[in-house]
N, C-alpha and C positions, 0 to 999 in steps of 0.2 A: 354561201360565203361565211368564213369564220375569221376571227382575228388571230388565230393560232399561226405561229411561225416556226419553222424547223430550228432546232438548236444550232448555235454557231459552231459548236465543237461536238465530237462524237461522245455520247454518254455511255459509260460502261454499265451494263445491266446485270452482269453475272459476278458472283463472288463477293466476299466481304470487302469493305472499304479498308485499304491498307493505311496504317498509321505507324509512325516511328515510335518505338518504345525505348525508354531508358532501360539499361540492363537491369537495374535494381527493381524496376516495376515487374519484370518478367521472372524474377528470381523465385525459386521454389523453396527458399529457406523461410521458415516460419518464425514468428516472434516467440520468445521464450514464455512459458507459462508462469503463473505466480509462484508455484512451487520451485521452479527452476531458478527464479530470482532469489527466493529465500535460501535455497541450497548454495547458490553462488555467494550470497552474503555471508552465510555461516562458514563456508570454506575460506573466505578471506579473513574472517575475524578469529578463527581458531588458531592456536599457536602451532607452529610447524613441528613436525615430528623430530627434527634435528635439534639437539640442545647445543647451545653455544658454549664454548669453553669459558668465556669471560662472563662473569655475573655482573649484570648492570643494576644500578639502583632503581627501585620502583619509581615510576614517574608520578609526580604530584598532579592530581586532577585540579585543573583550574576551574573554579565554579564562578559563573557569571551571576550577577545579582538577579534574583527572580522577582518580578513585579508582584505586588500584593501579597508577599510572603507573610506579612504580619497579620493577615486575616485568618491564618491557619494556626492550629494549636502548636505549641513549641515542640511537642513530641514528633510531629509530622515533618518539621523543617528539614531534617537530614535526608528525607526520602523524596522531597519535591525537587525535581530537576528543571521543570519548565512549566509555564502556564500558557494555555491556548485559549483564545477568545473564539467561541463558536456560537452558532445560531441558537437562541433560547426558544426551543419549540417543544419541550417535554422529553426530547431524546438527547438533550445536551450532554448527559453523562456518557452515553454511547458515542456521541460525536467526538468528545474529547479523547476518548481512548483510541478511536479510529484515527484521528488526526495525529496523535502522538506516536502511533505505530507506523505512521507514514502511509496509511491507506487513503487518507483524505476524509473529510467530514461526511461525504455522501455514502461512505461504506458502513454507516452505523448499523444497518440491519444485519450485516455479517457478524458484527461484534455482539449484538443482542442475541442472535441465534446461537453463537458459540457459547455465550454465557448460559443460556437456557440449557444447552446440551450438557455443559459442565455441571450445573446444579442438579439436573435430572439424573445424571450418571452417578454422582457422588452425594446424593441427598442425605444419606445416613451420616456420612462423615461431617458434612456441614451442620447437621442438626446437633451432633456432639460438640462441634466447635463453638456454636453460638448458644447452645443450651436447650433448644427445642425445635420442633418442626414449624412453629409459627414464625 
C-alpha cells in the first residue's frame, strides 16, 4: 500500500515547456557597443556638410553658477564647467573624470588605464612639458 495517487490530468513528459514570449525578448537585434554610442554622439554634434545661406549670430553660452568655484585659483575659473561630488577613496580624481565623461563613477579603472597608456606612449613629450622624468 502506498499513499501515491494518479495525477488528476495528463502530464506531458516530452518536449520543452512552452511559454509565450514578447516579440522584443526574442529579437536578434543586439545592444549597441560603447564605440557605436560614441560614434552616434559625434555624428549628432558635428556640423552638417551643407552650409546655410543665412549667417546666424553665435549663440551665447549660458553658464550656470558652479558651487565651490572660489576654492580654485582664478586662472582655472574659465575652464571649470561643473563640480561633481564623488566617493573619497584615493581614486577620487579618476572617479571625477569618469563621472564628468558620462561613464559613471565606477568606471574609474578605465580612466586610470587610459591615462597610464597615454603617459607610457608619450613619456618623452610629457618629460619635456613638465621639465623632467621625475
